[in-house]
N, C-alpha and C positions, 0 to 999 in steps of 0.2 A: 367296445370290446377296447381294453388296456391295452393288448398287449398290439394293438393298431394306431397309438397314439404315443409310441415310446418316442421320446427325445435324444439325442444323443448331442452333446456338449462337447466341444475339440476349442481347446485355448492352451497355450504354450503358457500360461501363468499361473501357478496353481492359487496363490487368494482370488483370483477374478474368478478360476472354475469354480473353485468352492462357493463363492458366494451366487453366484450363475445358476447354479443347482439346486444351492439353497431359495434361490427366492423362487423356482421354477416348481420344485416339489410344494413349498410354500403354496403355492395357488394350485398344487393337484395332481400336477404331469409328474408320469412315471419317469425318470432321469437317470441316464447315465453319463459318467464323464469322463474324459480324456485329454492329453498333453501333447497328442500330437496326430496331421494325417494317416501317419502309419500305422497308431493302435486305433483308429477312427477305422479305416478299412479292414483291420481285423474284425470289429467289433461288425460293421456290416456283414462282413462276410456269414459269418453263424449268428443273427440276429435279425429281425424287420422293425426297423425303424420309419415312423412317419414322417420326423422331421430331423434333421442338422443344425446344429446351431453353431457357428466357428468362425473364427476373427480371422481375418485376412493373415496374418502374419502368424505361421506357425514354424518350427525348427525344422529343416529341410523343406517339404513340401509345402505351398503356401495356400492360402481358403480356398480359392479360385481351383489349385489344380485338384483336391480335394472334392468338389463341388463335382468337376469331370469326373473322375472316376469312381464317388458316390452315385451317378446314376447308371454306368456300367452294371452295377449291381441291382439298382433298382432304379428304373428308369419314370416313375411316377413321386421318387422321394421326393421333399422340398427343402429346401436351405435358405436360412438366416442367416447371410455378412454381417459383421459385425466386426468397425473398427473403432480405433480412440480420432482419428482424424479421418474426415471425409474428404476426398478427391473427385476431380471428374474422372481422373486413369482408374482408379477402384469400384467408381461408380458404375462406371462403361462396362469395367469389366465382368461385375455384377448382374449387369444387365444383359454382356451379351452370352452369359453362360446359363442364363432364367432364373438366376437367385428369386427366390419369391420376395424378398425385399431386402433392404440396406439399411441397418442401424449404429449410429454411431453411439462411442458411451460417453458418460453415463446414460442406460439409459431407465427411463422414469417404469415405475414394477406396470402401471396401468398400459401404457404404450406394449410392454413387452408382452405380457397376456396377453392384447390385444392381437398383435401379428401372428405369435406362437396359435391362437385359437384358429386367427384367419386361415394360417396355412396349412394346418391340419384339417380344416373344412375346404378348404380347394383340393387339398389330395384324395379327399372321400366325396369329392361332386366328380374329379378325376376318372377315379376306379367305379362309379356308380356309372358313369356314361360311358365306359367300354363294357361294363357288365349288359347294358339295355343294348348298345351296339351288335351285342355278340348274339343277345336274342330277337335281334331284328336281322341278321343276317341271314335271311332261310326265305323260304319262299312266297312268305307274307309281303317282307320287303317290295319285292322284284314287282310282287301284282297292286303295291299299291302307288306305286309312283306315276307320275301324271306324264302323258305325253307331250315331251317341251323336248327342246336339244337337250343333249346333255354333257356335262363338262365328267372330266375324268374322275368318276369315281361315285360320280353320280348324287346330287344333294336329296335327302330326304325331306318329305313336304313337312314334315309338321317340326324339322327344327331349323329353317333356311329362316335369316331373317335378308331380307332384301330395302335397297334402297337405291329406286331407280335401275340400275345398269348393274348394280354391286350385288353380288351374293355372300353369304356366308354364313356356312355351316357349323355354329360352335361344338356339338357332340362330337362332329368329324376335324373340325380344326380344321377347314376348308375354307379358298376363300376364289371367287371368281371375279370377272371383271366383264361384262358382254358374254361370258358363258366360255372366256378364255381364261383358266385357272393363274391362278396368281403364287408364285414359288415363296413364300411366307416361313420368318423363320417364327417358330413360338411366340417371342417376343413384340414380331411385329403382327402377329395375327390377334396379339390379345391388345396392343394400342389398333388397331382398324375395328376391332370389334366394339369397343369403349367408344371412338369415333361415331358406328354406325347407329348405336342404341341411342346417340346421342346426335343423331341429323340434323344439319342445318340448327346447331345450336353453337353458341361462341364455348370456347372452355378454357378456363385460363390456364396459365403454365402450371398454376402450386395445383390443382384437381389433377390434372394427366399426370405429374411427377408421385402425385400421395396416391391414386386411383388403379393406376395403370405400373408405374414403375415400382411402387410400392417402399419410397424412398420418402421416410419419415421426417429426417433429419437434413436438413441442408440448404444454404444462402439462397436468398432468392437466383442470386446471379447465377451460382450451380446450376438451380431447376431452371433457368432460363438456357442455358448450355447444353443440361441434359437433354430435352426435352427438343431443344431443336436439333441436335444429331440425331437423335431416335428418329422424329419428322420424318429429315431427309433420305434417310435409312428407305421409311415406310415409300414417299414419293418415286424415288428411283426406280420402285417395284409396279406401281400403282399409274402412276402420271406417264401422259402421252409426252410432255414435253417437261419431266423433272424442271426444269430452269422456269419454267411458268408456270405455274402449278394452278389446274383449277377445278380438282377436287378437293384436298386439302389444303386452305386458303388461310392466310394470315393474317390475322383485324388486329392492325396497328393498339399498341395499348392495353390490348382485353386477352387474347388466346390464341385461339385457333378453330375453322369451323371447317366439318366435314359438307358438301355442298352435296346436292343429288347427283348422283352421274346420270346424266341423259341414254335412256334405254337406246342400244343401238338399231339400225334398224333390219326389218327382219329379212 
Protein backbone atom coordinates (compact mmCIF):
# COMPACT_ATOMS: atom_id res chain seq x y z
CA UNK A 1 0.00 0.00 0.00
CA UNK A 2 1.22 3.51 -0.82
CA UNK A 3 0.35 4.75 2.67
CA UNK A 4 2.76 2.18 4.09
CA UNK A 5 5.60 3.50 1.92
CA UNK A 6 5.34 7.23 2.56
CA UNK A 7 8.57 9.12 3.06
CA UNK A 8 9.24 12.17 5.22
CA UNK A 9 12.16 14.35 4.09
CA UNK A 10 13.61 16.76 6.64
CA UNK A 11 16.24 19.40 5.85
CA UNK A 12 16.60 23.07 6.68
CA UNK A 13 17.94 23.90 3.21
CA UNK A 14 15.03 24.85 0.95
CA UNK A 15 16.78 23.99 -2.33
CA UNK A 16 18.11 20.72 -0.97
CA UNK A 17 14.66 19.77 0.30
CA UNK A 18 13.02 20.61 -3.03
CA UNK A 19 15.57 18.58 -5.00
CA UNK A 20 15.33 15.54 -2.73
CA UNK A 21 11.55 15.60 -2.86
CA UNK A 22 11.56 15.91 -6.66
CA UNK A 23 14.04 13.05 -7.08
CA UNK A 24 12.09 10.74 -4.78
CA UNK A 25 8.74 11.59 -6.35
CA UNK A 26 10.29 10.95 -9.74
CA UNK A 27 11.28 7.49 -8.50
CA UNK A 28 7.65 6.77 -7.60
CA UNK A 29 7.62 7.44 -3.87
CA UNK A 30 4.97 9.34 -1.90
CA UNK A 31 6.87 12.18 -0.22
CA UNK A 32 6.23 14.88 2.37
CA UNK A 33 9.00 17.38 3.11
CA UNK A 34 9.51 19.78 6.02
CA UNK A 35 12.25 22.15 7.16
CA UNK A 36 12.75 21.34 10.84
CA UNK A 37 12.69 18.55 13.40
CA UNK A 38 9.73 20.19 15.12
CA UNK A 39 7.69 20.18 11.90
CA UNK A 40 8.69 16.58 11.28
CA UNK A 41 7.50 15.50 14.74
CA UNK A 42 4.19 17.26 14.15
CA UNK A 43 3.74 15.27 10.93
CA UNK A 44 4.72 12.01 12.64
CA UNK A 45 2.10 12.62 15.32
CA UNK A 46 -0.75 12.66 12.80
CA UNK A 47 0.42 10.44 9.91
CA UNK A 48 2.25 7.15 9.35
CA UNK A 49 5.54 7.08 7.47
CA UNK A 50 7.76 4.17 6.55
CA UNK A 51 10.95 6.20 6.37
CA UNK A 52 12.39 9.52 7.50
CA UNK A 53 15.27 10.99 5.49
CA UNK A 54 16.92 13.76 7.46
CA UNK A 55 20.08 15.81 7.45
CA UNK A 56 22.28 15.71 10.54
CA UNK A 57 22.22 19.49 10.91
CA UNK A 58 18.78 20.98 11.46
CA UNK A 59 17.50 24.18 13.07
CA UNK A 60 17.17 23.74 16.87
CA UNK A 61 17.27 19.91 16.99
CA UNK A 62 19.71 17.82 14.97
CA UNK A 63 18.96 14.71 12.96
CA UNK A 64 20.00 12.21 15.62
CA UNK A 65 17.64 13.82 18.14
CA UNK A 66 14.87 13.62 15.55
CA UNK A 67 15.70 9.95 14.96
CA UNK A 68 15.34 9.13 18.64
CA UNK A 69 12.10 11.06 19.05
CA UNK A 70 10.64 9.65 15.82
CA UNK A 71 11.04 6.17 17.28
CA UNK A 72 8.85 7.20 20.22
CA UNK A 73 6.03 7.68 17.70
CA UNK A 74 6.81 4.51 15.74
CA UNK A 75 9.49 2.06 16.97
CA UNK A 76 9.60 0.43 13.53
CA UNK A 77 10.17 3.58 11.49
CA UNK A 78 13.35 3.57 9.43
CA UNK A 79 15.67 6.58 9.28
CA UNK A 80 18.34 7.52 6.76
CA UNK A 81 20.74 10.26 7.87
CA UNK A 82 22.40 12.46 5.26
CA UNK A 83 25.22 14.96 5.56
CA UNK A 84 27.57 17.06 3.47
CA UNK A 85 30.57 15.76 5.39
CA UNK A 86 31.05 12.30 6.84
CA UNK A 87 32.96 12.11 10.12
CA UNK A 88 33.57 9.19 12.47
CA UNK A 89 31.61 11.03 15.16
CA UNK A 90 28.49 11.45 13.03
CA UNK A 91 28.80 7.93 11.63
CA UNK A 92 28.98 6.50 15.14
CA UNK A 93 26.01 8.62 16.21
CA UNK A 94 23.99 7.27 13.29
CA UNK A 95 24.84 3.70 14.22
CA UNK A 96 24.25 4.22 17.93
CA UNK A 97 20.70 5.29 17.11
CA UNK A 98 20.26 2.41 14.62
CA UNK A 99 19.86 4.55 11.53
CA UNK A 100 19.32 2.37 8.46
CA UNK A 101 22.00 4.20 6.49
CA UNK A 102 24.25 7.22 6.50
CA UNK A 103 24.73 8.90 3.14
CA UNK A 104 27.01 11.76 2.17
CA UNK A 105 25.74 14.47 -0.18
CA UNK A 106 25.67 14.65 -3.12
CA UNK A 107 23.95 11.27 -3.44
CA UNK A 108 23.81 9.41 -6.75
CA UNK A 109 20.24 8.70 -7.85
CA UNK A 110 20.68 4.92 -8.05
CA UNK A 111 22.22 4.84 -4.57
CA UNK A 112 19.42 6.98 -3.13
CA UNK A 113 16.71 4.77 -4.62
CA UNK A 114 18.50 1.58 -3.57
CA UNK A 115 18.85 2.67 0.06
CA UNK A 116 15.27 3.93 0.27
CA UNK A 117 13.82 0.71 -1.16
CA UNK A 118 16.05 -1.40 1.10
CA UNK A 119 14.95 0.59 4.17
CA UNK A 120 11.28 0.14 3.32
CA UNK A 121 11.84 -3.57 2.71
CA UNK A 122 13.53 -3.96 6.09
CA UNK A 123 10.56 -2.27 7.77
CA UNK A 124 8.15 -4.60 5.98
CA UNK A 125 10.19 -7.63 7.05
CA UNK A 126 10.24 -6.46 10.66
CA UNK A 127 6.48 -5.91 10.67
CA UNK A 128 5.93 -9.30 9.04
CA UNK A 129 8.09 -11.01 11.67
CA UNK A 130 6.11 -9.31 14.41
CA UNK A 131 2.83 -10.50 12.88
CA UNK A 132 4.14 -14.07 12.63
CA UNK A 133 5.30 -14.01 16.25
CA UNK A 134 1.86 -12.87 17.37
CA UNK A 135 0.34 -15.84 15.54
CA UNK A 136 2.88 -18.23 17.07
CA UNK A 137 2.59 -16.97 20.63
CA UNK A 138 -0.15 -19.41 21.59
CA UNK A 139 -0.25 -23.10 22.54
CA UNK A 140 1.12 -24.34 19.21
CA UNK A 141 4.52 -22.76 19.81
CA UNK A 142 4.74 -24.19 23.31
CA UNK A 143 3.91 -27.72 22.18
CA UNK A 144 6.42 -27.75 19.29
CA UNK A 145 9.49 -26.59 21.20
CA UNK A 146 12.15 -29.28 21.63
CA UNK A 147 13.15 -30.50 25.07
CA UNK A 148 16.46 -28.79 25.67
CA UNK A 149 18.02 -26.24 28.03
CA UNK A 150 16.19 -22.94 27.63
CA UNK A 151 17.42 -19.38 27.46
CA UNK A 152 15.18 -16.50 28.45
CA UNK A 153 12.24 -16.38 26.05
CA UNK A 154 13.31 -19.68 24.42
CA UNK A 155 14.21 -19.90 20.76
CA UNK A 156 11.82 -21.25 18.15
CA UNK A 157 13.27 -24.24 16.35
CA UNK A 158 12.45 -23.00 12.86
CA UNK A 159 14.10 -19.60 13.11
CA UNK A 160 17.23 -20.26 15.14
CA UNK A 161 20.64 -19.95 13.50
CA UNK A 162 23.30 -22.00 15.27
CA UNK A 163 27.07 -21.88 14.97
CA UNK A 164 28.64 -24.10 17.60
CA UNK A 165 27.61 -22.77 21.01
CA UNK A 166 26.23 -19.58 19.47
CA UNK A 167 22.47 -19.32 18.85
CA UNK A 168 20.66 -16.44 17.18
CA UNK A 169 16.95 -16.04 16.67
CA UNK A 170 16.45 -13.31 14.02
CA UNK A 171 12.68 -13.30 14.47
CA UNK A 172 12.93 -12.43 18.16
CA UNK A 173 16.30 -10.70 17.71
CA UNK A 174 17.81 -12.66 20.59
CA UNK A 175 21.23 -14.24 20.93
CA UNK A 176 22.79 -16.69 23.37
CA UNK A 177 26.21 -18.24 23.87
CA UNK A 178 26.26 -21.64 25.59
CA UNK A 179 22.60 -20.99 26.56
CA UNK A 180 23.57 -17.68 28.20
CA UNK A 181 21.56 -14.73 26.80
CA UNK A 182 23.67 -11.96 25.29
CA UNK A 183 22.45 -8.40 26.03
CA UNK A 184 22.97 -7.02 22.53
CA UNK A 185 21.77 -3.75 21.10
CA UNK A 186 19.96 -3.81 17.75
CA UNK A 187 23.13 -2.83 15.91
CA UNK A 188 25.22 -5.41 17.75
CA UNK A 189 22.71 -8.14 16.92
CA UNK A 190 22.78 -7.17 13.23
CA UNK A 191 26.58 -7.37 13.21
CA UNK A 192 26.72 -10.73 15.00
CA UNK A 193 23.94 -12.15 12.79
CA UNK A 194 25.91 -11.11 9.71
CA UNK A 195 29.03 -12.82 11.03
CA UNK A 196 27.05 -15.96 11.91
CA UNK A 197 25.56 -16.18 8.41
CA UNK A 198 29.13 -16.15 7.11
CA UNK A 199 30.65 -18.28 9.85
CA UNK A 200 34.34 -19.16 9.43
CA UNK A 201 34.60 -16.82 6.44
CA UNK A 202 36.84 -13.76 6.30
CA UNK A 203 34.77 -10.60 5.80
CA UNK A 204 36.41 -7.41 4.61
CA UNK A 205 35.97 -4.11 6.39
CA UNK A 206 34.30 -2.72 3.26
CA UNK A 207 31.77 -5.58 3.23
CA UNK A 208 30.86 -5.05 6.87
CA UNK A 209 30.59 -1.27 6.49
CA UNK A 210 28.34 -1.61 3.45
CA UNK A 211 26.20 -4.63 4.30
CA UNK A 212 25.77 -4.24 8.06
CA UNK A 213 26.34 -0.62 8.92
CA UNK A 214 24.68 0.76 5.80
CA UNK A 215 27.56 3.15 5.16
CA UNK A 216 27.89 3.64 1.42
CA UNK A 217 30.20 6.61 1.39
CA UNK A 218 33.30 6.89 3.53
CA UNK A 219 37.04 6.61 3.07
CA UNK A 220 38.82 3.28 3.64
CA UNK A 221 40.30 4.65 6.86
CA UNK A 222 36.89 5.81 8.10
CA UNK A 223 35.45 2.38 7.30
CA UNK A 224 38.24 0.68 9.26
CA UNK A 225 37.80 2.97 12.27
CA UNK A 226 34.03 2.58 12.23
CA UNK A 227 34.02 -1.21 11.92
CA UNK A 228 36.79 -1.55 14.50
CA UNK A 229 34.74 0.44 17.03
CA UNK A 230 31.62 -1.66 16.45
CA UNK A 231 33.50 -4.95 16.73
CA UNK A 232 35.20 -3.74 19.91
CA UNK A 233 31.78 -3.18 21.49
CA UNK A 234 30.49 -6.56 20.34
CA UNK A 235 33.57 -8.39 21.65
CA UNK A 236 33.00 -6.92 25.11
CA UNK A 237 29.68 -8.78 25.28
CA UNK A 238 30.65 -11.93 23.39
CA UNK A 239 34.24 -12.81 24.24
CA UNK A 240 35.36 -14.47 27.50
CA UNK A 241 38.42 -12.19 27.27
CA UNK A 242 37.83 -9.23 24.93
CA UNK A 243 41.54 -8.35 25.04
CA UNK A 244 42.37 -11.75 23.54
CA UNK A 245 39.41 -12.50 21.26
CA UNK A 246 38.82 -16.11 20.33
CA UNK A 247 35.49 -15.85 18.48
CA UNK A 248 35.67 -12.71 16.31
CA UNK A 249 39.27 -12.71 15.17
CA UNK A 250 41.22 -10.20 13.10
CA UNK A 251 42.78 -11.47 9.88
CA UNK A 252 45.66 -9.15 9.09
CA UNK A 253 45.20 -7.29 5.84
CA UNK A 254 41.91 -9.06 5.07
CA UNK A 255 39.25 -8.28 7.67
CA UNK A 256 37.47 -10.20 10.42
CA UNK A 257 36.12 -13.72 10.85
CA UNK A 258 33.73 -15.38 13.30
CA UNK A 259 35.08 -18.78 14.31
CA UNK A 260 32.79 -21.52 15.57
CA UNK A 261 32.42 -21.15 19.35
CA UNK A 262 32.97 -24.59 20.94
CA UNK A 263 29.96 -26.28 22.50
CA UNK A 264 29.83 -26.02 26.28
CA UNK A 265 30.10 -29.31 28.14
CA UNK A 266 26.68 -30.51 29.25
